[in-house]
SERO-4910 file (N, C-alpha, C, O; in steps of 0.05 Angstrom, whole numbers):
BEGIN
 pado doro    nc1    nc2    nc3   cac1   cac2   cac3    cc1    cc2    cc3    oc1    oc2    oc3
  Met    A   2348   1569   2004   2351   1580   2029   2320   1584   2045   2315   1586   2069
  Leu    A   2302   1585   2020   2274   1588   2042   2257   1564   2050   2235   1565   2061
  Leu    A   2274   1538   2039   2266   1514   2050   2280   1514   2077   2267   1505   2096
  Ala    A   2303   1522   2081   2320   1520   2105   2306   1539   2126   2304   1536   2150
  Gly    A   2298   1561   2107   2285   1584   2130   2255   1569   2148   2249   1569   2172
  Val    A   2241   1557   2125   2217   1543   2128   2217   1517   2154   2201   1512   2173
  Arg    A   2245   1506   2144   2250   1488   2172   2261   1500   2195   2254   1485   2214
  Phe    A   2270   1515   2201   2284   1534   2221   2261   1543   2236   2257   1540   2260
  Asp    A   2245   1557   2216   2218   1572   2236   2193   1571   2216   2186   1588   2200
  Pro    A   2180   1545   2223   2158   1544   2202   2134   1558   2208   2113   1556   2194
  Gln    A   2136   1570   2225   2113   1589   2230   2117   1620   2222   2101   1636   2230
  Phe    A   2140   1628   2206   2152   1657   2196   2138   1665   2172   2148   1662   2149
  Phe    A   2117   1677   2176   2103   1685   2151   2119   1683   2120   2113   1668   2102
  Pro    A   2139   1704   2121   2151   1710   2097   2166   1689   2087   2172   1691   2063
  Phe    A   2174   1668   2098   2186   1645   2085   2165   1628   2075   2168   1622   2051
  Arg    A   2143   1619   2087   2114   1605   2072   2110   1625   2047   2115   1619   2024
  Tyr    A   2101   1645   2054   2093   1663   2028   2112   1663   2005   2105   1657   1983
  Asn    A   2137   1669   2010   2155   1676   1991   2164   1643   1974   2170   1638   1951
  Leu    A   2162   1627   1996   2166   1593   1983   2137   1582   1967   2137   1564   1951
  Gly    A   2120   1594   1973   2100   1595   1950   2095   1611   1929   2081   1600   1912
  Arg    A   2103   1635   1924   2111   1643   1904   2135   1631   1886   2135   1634   1862
  Leu    A   2151   1618   1898   2176   1609   1885   2160   1584   1869   2162   1581   1845
  Tyr    A   2146   1566   1886   2135   1543   1871   2115   1553   1844   2116   1543   1821
  Ser    A   2100   1576   1853   2086   1579   1829   2097   1587   1811   2085   1587   1789
  Ile    A   2121   1597   1813   2132   1604   1786   2147   1581   1778   2147   1578   1754
  Asp    A   2156   1569   1787   2168   1537   1778   2147   1515   1767   2150   1491   1763
  Phe    A   2124   1531   1765   2090   1511   1761   2091   1491   1771   2087   1470   1760
  Gln    A   2097   1493   1804   2095   1468   1824   2069   1478   1840   2071   1485   1864
  Tyr    A   2043   1479   1824   2020   1492   1839   2009   1475   1859   1996   1489   1874
  Lys    A   2009   1454   1865   1996   1437   1888   2017   1449   1910   2008   1465   1926
  Glu    A   2047   1443   1910   2066   1455   1929   2060   1483   1937   2060   1490   1961
  Ser    A   2055   1500   1916   2051   1525   1923   2021   1534   1939   2017   1550   1957
  Leu    A   2000   1516   1926   1982   1523   1947   1982   1515   1977   1969   1529   1994
  Ile    A   1998   1488   1984   1997   1483   2010   2021   1507   2026   2018   1513   2049
  Gln    A   2036   1515   2014   2055   1533   2030   2032   1563   2032   2030   1577   2052
  Phe    A   2021   1568   2013   2003   1593   2018   1977   1585   2040   1972   1601   2058
  Glu    A   1964   1562   2038   1955   1557   2057   1967   1559   2083   1955   1573   2101
  Phe    A   1996   1543   2090   2003   1553   2115   2001   1584   2118   1986   1594   2134
  Ala    A   2014   1596   2103   2018   1629   2107   1987   1643   2114   1983   1663   2128
  Lys    A   1972   1629   2103   1942   1640   2111   1938   1635   2139   1924   1649   2153
  Ala    A   1948   1620   2145   1934   1608   2170   1953   1622   2191   1943   1627   2213
  Glu    A   1986   1630   2185   1997   1654   2199   1994   1675   2197   2002   1689   2216
  Met    A   1982   1686   2173   1973   1716   2172   1952   1718   2157   1954   1723   2133
  Pro    A   1923   1714   2172   1906   1717   2157   1891   1742   2149   1868   1741   2139
  Glu    A   1903   1761   2152   1893   1786   2147   1908   1796   2122   1898   1814   2109
  Tyr    A   1929   1786   2116   1945   1794   2085   1922   1786   2064   1911   1764   2063
  Phe    A   1918   1802   2050   1897   1796   2028   1908   1788   2004   1893   1776   1989
  Lys    A   1939   1794   1993   1954   1776   1975   1951   1739   1978   1945   1722   1961
  Thr    A   1956   1739   1999   1956   1703   2004   1934   1699   1990   1934   1682   1973
  Tyr    A   1909   1715   1995   1881   1702   1989   1879   1701   1959   1866   1683   1948
  Leu    A   1894   1725   1943   1897   1728   1919   1904   1711   1902   1894   1706   1880
  His    A   1927   1699   1914   1947   1682   1901   1929   1658   1907   1918   1648   1887
  Ile    A   1924   1648   1928   1908   1620   1929   1884   1623   1903   1882   1605   1887
  Gly    A   1870   1645   1902   1850   1641   1886   1862   1640   1854   1848   1629   1838
  Ile    A   1885   1651   1847   1900   1649   1818   1907   1617   1820   1897   1601   1804
  Leu    A   1921   1609   1837   1928   1579   1842   1905   1562   1834   1907   1549   1814
  Ser    A   1881   1561   1851   1857   1548   1847   1850   1550   1822   1844   1529   1811
  Glu    A   1847   1569   1809   1838   1572   1787   1851   1564   1756   1839   1561   1735
  Met    A   1879   1562   1764   1898   1544   1746   1899   1516   1750   1904   1499   1733
  Thr    A   1892   1513   1777   1881   1476   1778   1858   1469   1777   1848   1450   1789
  Arg    A   1845   1487   1761   1811   1485   1763   1794   1477   1779   1775   1461   1775
  Glu    A   1803   1489   1804   1782   1490   1832   1768   1516   1830   1775   1533   1846
  Ile    A   1745   1523   1809   1738   1548   1808   1721   1560   1835   1721   1584   1844
  Tyr    A   1711   1541   1844   1695   1552   1870   1705   1562   1892   1693   1577   1909
  Tyr    A   1731   1552   1891   1752   1557   1917   1764   1583   1910   1766   1602   1925
  Ala    A   1775   1582   1875   1780   1606   1877   1767   1636   1876   1776   1659   1877
  Ile    A   1738   1623   1872   1722   1651   1873   1713   1662   1902   1707   1685   1904
  Asp    A   1712   1642   1926   1712   1648   1948   1732   1662   1961   1727   1677   1980
  His    A   1766   1654   1950   1787   1665   1958   1787   1694   1946   1798   1712   1959
  Tyr    A   1775   1698   1918   1776   1724   1910   1755   1746   1926   1758   1770   1930
  Lys    A   1737   1731   1933   1723   1752   1950   1732   1752   1977   1731   1774   1990
  Ile    A   1740   1733   1988   1762   1746   2016   1782   1769   2011   1789   1786   2027
  Ala    A   1788   1767   1991   1818   1783   1986   1804   1809   1982   1809   1829   1995
  Ala    A   1781   1806   1958   1762   1840   1960   1755   1845   1990   1765   1866   1999
  Lys    A   1743   1835   2003   1738   1843   2024   1755   1855   2047   1751   1874   2062
  Lys    A   1783   1833   2043   1804   1853   2062   1814   1873   2053   1824   1886   2071
  Asn    A   1817   1882   2033   1830   1904   2019   1818   1910   1994   1826   1902   1972
  Pro    A   1789   1930   2002   1772   1941   1978   1779   1955   1959   1767   1959   1938
  Tyr    A   1812   1968   1967   1822   1990   1949   1842   1973   1920   1851   1983   1899
  Asp    A   1842   1953   1928   1862   1935   1909   1843   1928   1890   1825   1916   1902
  Thr    A   1839   1931   1864   1823   1924   1845   1822   1905   1832   1806   1900   1814
  Glu    A   1852   1882   1843   1863   1859   1824   1837   1837   1831   1826   1825   1812
  Ala    A   1829   1833   1854   1810   1809   1864   1780   1811   1850   1765   1791   1846
  Leu    A   1773   1844   1842   1755   1851   1839   1756   1842   1804   1738   1828   1795
  Ile    A   1770   1848   1794   1775   1846   1761   1775   1814   1760   1760   1801   1745
  Arg    A   1794   1803   1775   1783   1774   1775   1759   1756   1777   1755   1735   1765
  Leu    A   1745   1767   1791   1724   1764   1800   1699   1763   1778   1680   1748   1775
  Ser    A   1707   1785   1763   1693   1802   1743   1685   1779   1724   1662   1775   1716
  Asp    A   1711   1760   1716   1714   1738   1699   1693   1713   1707   1692   1692   1694
  His    A   1680   1717   1724   1668   1688   1732   1639   1700   1730   1619   1687   1734
***
């Protein structure tokens, strides 16, 4: 259903974001990162997209990219502590 939604409206943020989450659950990290990058382009102010990109980048051993995205997530929402906790590991 999400793939059909992305084909129907490729610029609709919820389709991209949730497809990225689905791919990450299925351990398809590269595909997930692609979808989250598209979602980031569509809605750059949503901090959880950066958090997911950071987590997936860390899982694919792209540590510097992960740290950059954790920092962006922490700046976009200073009240959510998950990005700060993940930054403290590095």
